[in-house]
C-alpha positions in Angstrom: 57.2 42.7 71.5 54.4 42.8 69.2 55.7 41.2 66.6 57.2 38.3 68.3 53.5 37.5 69.6 52.4 38.4 66.2 54.7 35.6 64.4 54.3 33.2 67.4 50.0 33.4 67.0 50.8 32.5 63.1 53.2 29.3 63.6 50.7 27.9 66.6 47.9 28.4 64.1 49.9 26.9 61.2 51.2 23.8 63.2 47.5 22.8 63.9 46.1 23.4 60.7 49.0 21.0 59.2 48.3 18.8 61.7 44.8 18.3 61.1 45.7 18.0 57.5 48.1 15.0 58.0 46.3 13.4 60.9 42.5 13.8 60.4 41.9 14.2 56.6 42.4 11.3 54.2 45.3 11.5 51.6 42.2 11.5 48.6 40.9 14.8 50.3 44.4 16.8 49.7 45.9 18.5 47.2 49.3 18.4 46.6 50.1 21.5 48.3 48.8 20.3 51.4 50.3 16.7 51.1 53.7 18.4 51.1 52.9 20.5 54.1 51.0 18.1 56.3 52.3 17.0 59.5 52.0 13.1 59.8 52.7 12.9 63.8 52.8 15.0 66.9 55.4 16.7 67.5 57.4 16.2 70.7 57.5 19.3 72.8 61.1 20.0 72.1 60.1 20.0 68.0 57.2 21.8 69.0 58.8 24.6 71.2 62.1 25.0 69.0 59.7 25.7 66.2 57.6 28.3 68.0 60.7 29.8 69.3 63.1 29.4 66.2 65.5 32.6 67.3 66.2 33.3 63.4 62.5 34.4 62.9 61.2 35.1 66.1 61.7 38.9 66.0 61.1 40.0 62.3 59.9 36.3 61.1 59.5 35.5 58.2 57.6 32.6 59.5 57.9 29.1 57.4 56.2 25.6 57.4 56.9 22.8 60.3 57.9 20.6 57.8 60.8 22.7 56.3 62.0 23.8 59.7 62.4 20.6 60.9 64.1 19.4 57.9 66.4 22.0 58.2 67.3 21.1 61.8 67.9 17.7 61.2 70.1 18.1 58.0 68.0 17.4 55.7 66.4 20.3 54.0 64.3 20.0 50.9 64.0 16.5 51.5 60.6 15.9 52.0 59.9 18.4 48.8 62.1 16.3 46.1 61.3 13.0 46.9 59.7 12.5 43.6 62.6 13.5 41.9 65.0 11.2 43.3 67.0 13.7 45.0 67.2 15.9 42.0 66.2 19.2 41.5 65.8 20.3 37.7 67.5 17.2 36.8 70.8 18.4 38.9 71.8 15.8 42.0 72.1 18.2 45.3 74.2 16.5 47.5 75.1 19.2 50.1 73.1 22.6 50.0 75.6 25.5 48.3 77.2 28.0 50.4 74.9 31.1 51.2 77.7 33.6 50.8 76.5 35.5 47.8 73.2 35.2 48.2 73.8 36.9 52.2 75.9 39.8 50.7 73.4 40.7 47.7 70.5 40.7 50.7 73.0 43.0 53.0 73.7 45.3 50.2 69.5 45.5 49.3 69.4 46.1 52.8 71.9 48.8 53.3 70.3 50.6 50.0 66.8 50.2 51.3 67.9 51.5 54.7 69.8 54.6 52.9 66.6 55.7 50.6 64.1 55.3 53.7 66.4 57.8 55.8 67.0 60.2 52.9 63.5 60.4 51.4 61.4 59.5 53.3 60.9 63.1 55.5 61.1 64.4 51.9 57.6 63.3 50.7 55.5 62.5 54.1 52.3 60.4 54.0 50.4 62.9 56.1 50.6 65.9 53.6 48.0 64.2 51.6 45.4 65.2 53.9 46.8 68.6 54.7 43.9 71.6 54.0 46.5 73.5 51.9 47.4 71.0 49.8 43.9 69.5 49.0 43.3 73.1 48.2 45.5 74.4 46.0 47.3 71.2 44.5 45.7 70.1 41.3 44.3 67.1 41.4 46.8 65.6 38.9 49.7 66.6 41.1 47.8 65.1 44.0 47.8 61.6 42.0 51.9 62.2 41.4 52.0 63.1 45.3 50.6 60.2 46.3 52.6 57.7 44.6 55.7 59.1 45.8 54.8 59.3 49.3 53.7 55.7 49.4 56.7 54.9 47.1 58.8 56.2 50.0 57.3 54.3 53.1 58.2 50.9 51.3 61.7 50.9 51.6 61.5 50.2 55.4 59.9 47.1 55.0 62.6 45.9 52.2 65.3 46.0 54.4 63.1 44.8 57.7 62.1 41.7 55.6 65.5 41.4 53.4 67.2 41.4 56.8 65.5 38.7 58.3 65.5 36.3 54.9 69.7 37.2 55.0 70.1 36.1 58.5 67.9 32.7 58.0 70.3 32.2 55.0 73.3 32.7 56.6 72.1 30.0 59.2 71.7 27.8 56.1 67.7 27.8 56.0 66.0 29.0 52.8 67.4 27.0 50.3 64.8 25.9 47.6 66.8 24.0 45.0 68.3 25.2 41.5 66.5 27.2 38.9 66.6 25.9 35.2 70.1 27.3 35.0 71.0 25.1 37.2 72.0 28.2 39.9 71.2 27.9 43.4 68.1 29.6 44.8 67.9 31.0 48.5 64.1 32.0 48.8 62.3 29.4 50.4 61.4 31.6 53.1 61.9 35.0 51.3 59.1 37.6 52.0 58.9 39.7 49.1 60.2 40.1 45.3 61.1 43.9 45.1 61.3 44.3 41.4 58.1 42.4 41.0 56.6 44.8 43.6 57.8 47.9 41.6 56.5 46.6 38.5 53.6 45.0 39.2 50.8 45.4 36.4 48.2 44.0 38.2 46.7 44.2 41.7 47.2 40.5 42.0 50.8 40.3 40.9 51.7 43.4 43.7 50.3 41.0 46.6 51.6 37.8 45.4 54.9 39.6 45.8 54.6 41.4 49.4 54.7 39.9 52.4 54.6 36.4 50.7 55.2 33.9 53.9 52.2 35.6 55.4 49.9 35.1 52.5 51.1 31.3 52.2 49.7 31.4 56.0 46.7 32.9 55.0 46.0 31.1 52.3 46.6 27.8 54.2 44.5 28.8 57.5 41.4 30.6 55.5 41.4 30.5 51.8 41.5 27.3 51.4 39.4 26.1 53.9 36.5 28.7 53.7 33.5 27.2 51.9 32.1 30.9 51.3 33.8 34.4 49.9 37.0 32.9 50.8 38.7 36.6 49.6 36.8 38.7 51.6 37.0 36.0 54.8 40.7 36.2 54.2 41.2 40.0 53.8 39.3 40.4 56.9 41.2 37.8 58.9 44.4 39.6 58.0 42.8 42.8 59.0 42.1 41.2 62.7 45.7 39.8 62.5 47.2 43.6 62.4 45.8 44.6 65.1 42.7 47.3 66.4 43.6 50.6 64.5 40.7 51.2 62.2 42.9 51.9 59.5 44.2 48.9 59.1 40.0 47.8 58.3 39.6 50.5 55.8 42.3 49.6 54.0 41.7 45.0 54.0 37.9 45.9 53.0 38.9 48.6 50.1 41.4 45.7 49.2 38.1 43.5 48.6 36.6 46.0 46.4 39.3 46.1 44.4 40.3 42.8 44.1 36.8 41.8 42.7 37.1 44.6 40.4 40.6 43.8 39.2 39.7 40.2 38.7 36.8 41.0 36.6 38.9 43.3 34.3 41.7 41.1 34.2 38.9 38.4 32.7 36.7 40.5 30.4 39.3 43.0 29.1 42.8 41.6 29.1 42.2 39.1 26.5 41.3 42.2 23.5 44.8 43.3 24.2 46.9 39.8 23.7 46.8 39.9 19.7 49.9 42.1 19.3 53.3 43.3 21.4 52.1 46.7 20.8 49.0 46.1 22.1 50.4 44.3 25.0 52.6 46.9 26.0 50.0 49.8 25.9 48.2 47.6 28.2 50.9 46.7 30.4 51.6 50.6 30.8 47.9 51.2 31.3 47.9 48.7 34.3 50.9 49.7 35.8 49.8 53.2 36.3 46.4 51.9 37.8 47.9 49.0 39.9 50.4 51.6 41.8 47.9 54.2 42.2 45.1 51.4 43.3 47.6 50.1 45.8 48.5 53.6 47.3 44.6 54.4 47.2 44.3 50.9 49.3 47.1 51.2 51.6 47.1 55.1 52.9 44.5 54.3 55.7 47.0 51.3 56.8 49.7 54.5 57.5 47.0 57.1 58.9 45.7 54.3 61.0 43.1 56.7 62.3 39.2 57.0 60.6 39.2 60.7 60.4 42.5 61.6 58.4 41.9 58.4 56.1 38.2 59.1 55.6 39.6 62.9 54.8 41.6 61.7 52.5 38.8 59.2 50.6 36.8 62.4 50.8 39.3 64.5 48.9 38.8 62.4 45.9 35.7 61.7 46.1 35.9 58.1 47.0 36.2 57.7 42.9 37.9 54.6 43.2 35.9 53.0 45.7 32.6 53.8 43.2 34.6 52.7 40.4 35.7 49.2 41.4 32.0 48.7 42.8 30.6 49.5 39.5 33.2 47.4 37.5 32.4 44.5 39.9 29.0 44.5 38.7 29.3 45.3 35.2 31.6 42.7 34.1 30.5 38.9 35.1 33.2 36.6 36.6 32.7 32.9 36.8 31.9 31.8 40.5 35.1 30.5 41.9 33.9 26.7 42.0 33.3 26.9 38.8 36.3 28.2 37.7 37.9 25.6 39.9 36.0 23.2 38.2 37.2 24.0 34.8 41.1 24.1 36.0 40.8 20.8 37.9 43.4 19.0 35.0 46.0 21.7 36.0 45.2 22.2 39.6 47.6 19.5 41.3 50.8 21.2 39.6 49.9 24.2 40.2 49.2 24.2 43.5 52.5 21.8 44.5 54.8 24.7 42.3 53.0 27.6 44.6 53.5 25.9 47.9 57.2 25.0 47.0 57.6 28.6 47.4 59.0 28.3 43.2 56.3 30.4 41.8 53.9 33.3 43.6 51.6 32.7 46.3 47.9 33.3 46.3 46.7 37.1 46.1 45.2 37.7 49.6 47.2 39.8 51.9 48.6 43.3 52.0 50.8 44.0 55.2 52.6 47.0 55.5 
């Protein structure tokens, strides 16, 4: 029931924002992504409640844009996204959507493997052991780091299972076709919520978040990040925490996420260019940043799993708040240009980038963690 209300509130707010974008703002004030999702007329009650109570996604999501849903219901999926291409996607004419059967079978197989891994491995590495007094007192720090990674790794398959199953259900109904890739193969990822391999092999905090709970990240981007004039990253993390619920662990996770995001951004801007000179240096950089990213994610997310303040602070004290302190020092020591200056410099490339982002063919803005 909680998740039904959760999704219902998401889509209600999303409709309001898209209606304001389409009906109250001038065309020249919108970027390409906003133009794509803007609602140009008042939906009828039937359309509105059909979107809000869509049976395919009301139990486990994922959220989707109103325009994508209405196009699917009217039998013209993707039409509003490819009008400029004259009915072609990557040069390939599209008269009908391809069969989703192969993609549905692949996603159901992923669900089965994820559920099997979760049921067989999760009890072997309980997260609560990270705050056990005997474990903290007798285990070397390097072993604590390894166990933290393994214990948090075993919590992810249940989300892989639920979100992939929800995606497969929508695909089976014919919803989710997202055009063709550069090789002419159909893509059924319009409303996909995660990319498992990109998550597990992420070499930055940004890449991890870009591939986790993708549709909620899009929602937060449209509702908060693009509309907040000051500190949009912090505002979006705090909104995400409030949206999740009242458990204190959620707020500890997202407050920690703000600090790590700022530090990761500073490192990427100042350090990464020195490693791009040769394939060997880039490989070394990727290995180091992969390990740092996985540990940072586990460190950030453990309060989300523990829920309570006491166990969460106990864990952080056992680590001497080392990642908090290190990230704060990095964010202060390494300069990063303010967001409005970066946007001004990137203005020539901003329009195609935003169009690509909101069509779900690339990765969304790094805003959100949800477990």
